C-alpha positions in Angstrom: 143.1 24.7 -36.0 142.7 27.8 -33.8 145.1 30.4 -32.3 143.1 31.1 -29.1 139.7 30.8 -27.5 138.8 34.2 -29.0 139.8 32.8 -32.4 137.4 29.9 -31.8 134.6 32.3 -30.9 135.1 34.6 -33.9 135.7 31.7 -36.4 132.5 29.9 -35.3 130.5 33.1 -35.2 131.5 33.6 -38.9 129.7 30.4 -39.7 126.7 31.5 -37.5 127.5 29.4 -34.5 127.6 31.5 -31.3 129.6 30.3 -28.3 130.0 31.3 -24.7 133.5 31.6 -23.2 133.5 28.1 -21.7 132.6 26.5 -25.1 135.2 28.5 -27.0 137.9 27.6 -24.4 137.1 23.9 -24.4 137.0 23.6 -28.2 140.4 25.4 -28.3 141.9 23.1 -25.8 140.5 20.0 -27.5 142.1 21.1 -30.8 145.4 22.1 -29.2 145.8 19.1 -27.0 144.5 16.8 -29.7 142.0 15.2 -27.3 138.5 14.1 -28.1 135.7 16.4 -27.0 132.7 14.8 -25.2 129.7 17.1 -25.5 126.6 16.3 -23.4 123.3 18.0 -22.9 119.6 17.9 -23.9 118.6 17.2 -27.4 118.6 20.1 -29.8 121.0 22.5 -27.9 123.7 22.5 -30.7 125.9 19.6 -29.9 126.0 18.1 -33.4 126.0 21.6 -34.9 129.2 22.4 -33.0 131.1 19.7 -34.8 129.6 20.9 -38.2 130.5 24.5 -37.4 134.1 23.5 -36.5 134.4 21.7 -39.8 133.0 24.6 -41.8 135.1 27.2 -40.0 138.3 25.3 -40.5 137.7 23.9 -44.0 137.9 20.4 -42.6 136.1 17.3 -43.9 133.2 16.2 -41.6 133.0 12.5 -41.2 130.0 11.3 -39.1 129.4 8.1 -37.3 125.7 8.0 -36.3 125.4 5.7 -33.3 122.4 3.5 -32.7 121.5 0.3 -30.8 123.1 -2.6 -32.6 125.9 -0.7 -34.2 128.9 -3.0 -34.6 132.5 -3.0 -35.7 131.6 -3.7 -39.3 129.5 -0.5 -39.5 131.8 1.7 -37.4 135.3 0.6 -38.4 135.6 -1.6 -41.5 134.5 -4.8 -43.2 135.5 -6.8 -46.2 133.6 -6.8 -49.4 132.6 -10.5 -49.2 130.6 -10.5 -52.5 133.6 -9.2 -54.4 136.0 -11.6 -52.6 133.7 -14.5 -53.5 133.7 -13.5 -57.2 137.5 -13.3 -57.1 137.7 -16.8 -55.6 135.4 -18.2 -58.2 137.3 -16.6 -61.0 140.6 -17.9 -59.6 139.3 -21.5 -59.1 141.9 -23.9 -60.4 144.2 -21.2 -61.6 146.1 -20.3 -58.4 147.0 -21.9 -55.1 144.7 -21.0 -52.2 147.5 -19.2 -50.4 147.9 -16.8 -53.3 144.2 -16.3 -53.7 143.9 -15.7 -50.0 146.5 -13.0 -50.1 144.9 -11.4 -53.2 141.4 -11.0 -51.6 142.6 -9.4 -48.4 144.0 -6.2 -50.0 142.9 -2.6 -50.2 140.8 -3.4 -53.3 138.4 -5.4 -51.1 138.4 -3.2 -48.0 135.2 -1.2 -47.1 136.2 1.5 -44.7 133.7 2.9 -42.3 133.7 6.3 -40.5 136.3 5.5 -37.8 138.9 4.0 -40.1 138.2 6.6 -42.8 138.9 9.5 -40.4 142.1 7.9 -39.1 143.5 7.3 -42.6 142.9 10.9 -43.9 145.9 13.2 -44.1 143.8 16.3 -44.7 142.1 18.2 -41.8 139.2 16.1 -40.5 136.4 16.5 -38.0 135.2 13.1 -36.7 131.7 13.3 -35.3 130.6 10.4 -33.2 126.9 11.3 -32.7 124.7 10.1 -29.9 127.2 7.7 -28.4 124.9 7.0 -25.5 122.7 5.0 -27.9 125.3 2.4 -28.6 126.1 -0.8 -26.7 129.0 -1.1 -24.2 131.0 -3.1 -26.8 131.1 -0.2 -29.1 132.4 2.0 -26.3 135.2 -0.5 -25.9 135.9 -0.1 -29.6 136.0 3.7 -29.3 138.4 3.4 -26.4 140.8 1.3 -28.5 140.6 3.6 -31.5 140.8 6.9 -29.7 143.5 5.9 -27.2 146.2 5.7 -29.9 144.4 6.8 -33.0 145.3 3.6 -34.7 143.6 0.5 -36.0 145.0 -3.0 -36.4 143.6 -4.9 -39.4 144.9 -8.5 -39.0 145.2 -9.0 -42.8 146.9 -5.7 -43.5 148.6 -4.6 -40.4 148.3 -1.5 -38.2 147.0 1.8 -39.6 148.3 4.8 -37.7 146.8 8.2 -38.1 149.2 10.5 -39.9 147.0 13.5 -38.8 144.7 13.1 -35.8 141.2 14.2 -36.5 139.3 16.6 -34.3 136.9 14.3 -32.5 133.5 15.4 -31.2 131.5 12.8 -29.3 127.9 13.8 -28.5 125.6 12.3 -25.9 122.0 13.1 -24.8 122.9 11.4 -21.5 120.2 8.7 -21.8 122.7 6.4 -20.2 126.0 7.0 -18.4 129.1 6.6 -20.6 132.0 4.8 -19.1 134.6 6.5 -16.9 137.3 5.1 -19.1 135.9 6.9 -22.2 135.4 10.1 -20.2 139.0 10.1 -19.0 140.2 10.2 -22.6 138.1 13.3 -23.4 137.6 16.9 -22.5 134.1 17.5 -21.3 131.6 20.1 -22.3 128.0 20.4 -21.1 125.7 22.4 -23.4 122.4 23.5 -21.8 119.6 25.6 -23.2 121.1 29.1 -23.7 119.9 32.2 -21.8 117.4 34.5 -23.4 120.0 37.0 -24.6 122.2 34.4 -26.3 119.3 32.5 -27.7 118.1 35.8 -29.2 121.5 36.4 -30.8 121.5 32.8 -32.1 118.1 33.3 -33.8 119.2 36.6 -35.3 122.3 35.0 -36.7 120.3 32.2 -38.3 117.2 34.3 -39.3 118.6 37.8 -40.0 115.4 38.9 -41.7 113.3 38.6 -38.5 112.3 41.8 -36.6 114.1 42.2 -33.2 110.8 42.7 -31.4 109.5 39.4 -32.7 112.6 37.6 -31.7 112.2 38.9 -28.2 108.6 37.5 -28.1 109.7 34.2 -29.5 112.5 33.7 -27.0 110.3 34.7 -24.1 107.6 32.3 -25.2 110.0 29.4 -25.6 111.5 30.1 -22.2 107.9 29.9 -20.8 107.3 26.6 -22.6 110.5 25.1 -21.2 109.4 25.9 -17.7 106.4 23.7 -18.2 106.4 20.0 -17.4 106.5 18.8 -21.0 107.4 15.5 -22.5 109.9 17.2 -24.8 111.0 20.8 -24.3 111.6 23.0 -27.3 115.2 22.8 -28.6 117.2 25.7 -29.9 116.7 24.3 -33.4 113.0 24.4 -32.9 113.2 28.0 -31.7 115.0 28.9 -35.0 112.4 26.9 -37.0 109.6 28.9 -35.2 111.3 32.2 -36.1 111.6 31.1 -39.8 107.9 30.0 -39.7 106.7 33.4 -38.5 108.8 35.2 -41.1 107.4 32.9 -43.8 103.8 33.6 -42.7 104.4 37.3 -42.5 103.5 37.4 -38.8 105.1 40.3 -37.0 103.4 39.9 -33.6 103.4 36.7 -31.6 99.9 37.0 -30.1 97.7 34.2 -28.9 96.3 33.6 -32.3 99.8 33.3 -33.9 101.0 31.0 -31.1 97.9 28.8 -31.6 98.5 28.5 -35.3 102.2 27.7 -35.2 102.8 26.0 -31.9 103.2 22.6 -33.6 106.5 23.9 -34.9 108.1 23.8 -31.4 106.0 21.2 -29.6 105.7 17.7 -31.2 103.5 15.8 -28.7 99.8 16.2 -28.4 100.0 16.1 -24.6 102.5 19.0 -24.7 100.3 21.0 -27.0 97.4 20.5 -24.7 99.4 21.4 -21.6 100.8 24.5 -23.3 97.4 25.6 -24.5 96.0 25.3 -21.0 98.9 27.0 -19.2 99.2 29.8 -21.8 95.4 30.4 -21.9 95.2 29.7 -25.7 91.9 29.3 -27.3 91.0 25.6 -28.0 
């Protein structure tokens, strides 16, 4: 997928995703060694966007498995189209032996593939994003281990499906719970934190090229101040970008107290955080 870490950095920059050397190197190694990449960090620092950027930069298809509590094998891997199978059984009643009907209904025609199986079966370049893995149950982690260990899936009725071309796998986690050591052993690890002021400025300029440089500096400094407060939810990089776009849309070229007060809801989403920020920044109430 990439020739070197520098190639990763330049390719992702071309699709407006800026990396530091550690990120570029880890992405290159994950692609070269064909190992899953586990990306942890606070919400909104660009973990999911990294997978999207890799897919866009390489022309690969992005397949996303959004994890949540209660996710099971049927939603992650595959299931049978039971309604269609039942219709076939009813249509075949009295016309064929059960053994023949059974063989007929457990075929590709009745198989509903989900993200994991879909990604494994593709022969074209694929990025498999397993998003927010920390929200799933331990049983789903065991399923991920089985699939990612050999990049194959056994379907009892059809046999074993082996990946002809391994997907580039990105697993993201907000670290709301500790993932198993067994899963971590199979992955390369990358921690993404909030970027420093200079890199966040460059990220905003890449995403909002129409914004004035002086205004970007003010936005980035203010966001850094907000993150230093004891807030329920610190502003993410995505929210910094949204704030920059908001100011451009409103024609604001100076982030003074009045401008902050009018637009602070773009970056802070809890009333207690708004009150705390207003108090600490001395904003008019």
